[in-house]
GUMAR-126902 format. One record per residue (C-alpha): x, y, z. Coordinates in steps of 0.1 Angstrom, whole numbers, plus 5000, padded with zeros to 4 digits. Each point is the difference from the previous one (the first is absolute). Last residue first. Layout:
! GUMAR-126902
XYZ;...
//
This chain:
! GUMAR-126902
685210857906;496550055011;499450225030;497650264986;498149764978;499449755031;499050325020;497550094974;498649655003;499650035038;498050344995;497949824974;499349715023;499250225028;497750274983;496849804997;500249845034;500750355015;496950154985;497549735009;498849814971;497150114979;502250214977;501449684983;503850064995;501049645013;497949864971;500449624999;501849774976;503450085015;503450024983;503849985005;503250064982;503050095021;502249744982;501249645004;496949875020;497650144974;496850065019;496349914999;496950095020;496449904999;499849674984;496549865004;500149675020;496450035014;501450135034;501950284983;503749954993;503050235006;503849984992;500049794968;503149964982;501250154967;502749874977;497849754982;496750154995;497049925022;497449814979;496450175007;500650345014;496650195006;497350164980;496750145012;501450255024;498950225029;501749925033;500550245028;502349815023;500349935037;503649895004;501449745024;503850015004;502749745001;503350095016;503550144989;498750354998;496249985002;499550384995;497749974969;502850094974;502149735018;497349754997;499950074963;503649954995;499849665016;501649915032;496949825014;497549934973;496950225000;496849855014;497150164982;496750155014;496750074984;498150304985;498050034968;499950374992;497050214999;500950214983;500150374995;500550004963;498449664992;496749805005;500049704977;498449775028;501849755022;503050215007;503349824989;502149735014;497449835021;501749685016;498249665001;499749994962;498450174971;501849934967;502750244991;500350154966;503150024977;502049785023;503550114993;503349854986;503750005010;503050094978;501950265021;498250284981;496649825007;500749985038;501250355000;496850124982;497749835023;501550185031;500050344980;496349924991;499550005039;503050195013;503749944989;502950125019;503350034982;503550075017;502350114971;502749764989;500350154965;498749704984;497049985023;499250374992;500449954962;497849705001;497250145022;500050344981;499849814967;497149785011;498150295015;500350194967;499249724976;497149875020;498550365001;500450044963;498649664993;497050105020;497449755013;497350195020;498249695010;500349624998;496949785007;499549964963;503049764999;503250094982;501949714985;502849875022;503949994997;501050215029;500250344981;497349904978;497850045032;500150374996;500450155034;497150095019;499150365009;501850225026;502249955032;503450155006;503649924992;502250185025;503550084989;503350075019;502950245004;499650194966;502450194976;500849714978;496249924997;499550324981;502849934975;498649654993;496750164995;501250264977;502249764977;498150094968;499449644988;497049915020;498250314994;498850145034;497049955022;500250205032;502349945032;498750215029;502750085025;499049975037;502450185023;500049795033;499750095036;496849785009;497750304992;501450004965;499649624995;496650035017;498850274975;501349814970;498349695013;496750185005;500050134965;500449664986;497149895020;497850274984;501249884965;499049645011;496550135012;499450184967;500849694980;497849775022;497150244991;499749844965;498650284979;503550164995;500050365011;502949925023;502149964970;502449724994;503850074999;500849955038;503650135007;503049805006;501350095036;503750075004;501450065035;502650275005;501349975034;499850325025;503350035017;500350374997;499350004961;503449854990;498949664995;503049745000;498649865034;502349925028;501549695013;502250025030;
//
């Protein structure tokens, strides 16, 4: 029987890189992302995990690698846009909250966690970051289409979200997080993004797609690395629906080899 390495009464230690932008930023999306970060931390704790906040460290001091060595998994949360230079493009005016420090922290955490064989779950920016890390590209600003992926007006904080359903691939890791087991599952999602995956990275496979073709979930078939474009932590969702995928991810971390 597999058991967690974590000595804290079976509560897996799950790392979450902190958000470095201030909620006092004049762009209200920054404060919204910071609030969503706090919801993720709360849901991991409520789901039976022990969240460990990972802050910015000097790249040569070894502190981040040492912190990752004590963890059982990692969640990569949402936030501002990635610098398009990371996927070989010039930055457009549509990008917001570009932070080289945040990019460096999130990418370092993701690389170290994957190299260490830790389960990794990316959410929104974390989904896009994993695609870029593996060699893919992003759409810097999505054109309006048949599916709304963000609220029609720049109203933030309490929403509203754009809501739509996605069909998640049977047998995928995301399907398992949502109780699908070996079958497919339909999930009503809280969507609020202006960027999306463009070219899917080699080494990743698509596990959920919106009706308009937007890539909504990815996974590495060789490792427990998975991501969703939507926000499972959105407060407007019923409490049980919010908690379920985080509780399931905690269990993945608890029972990893």
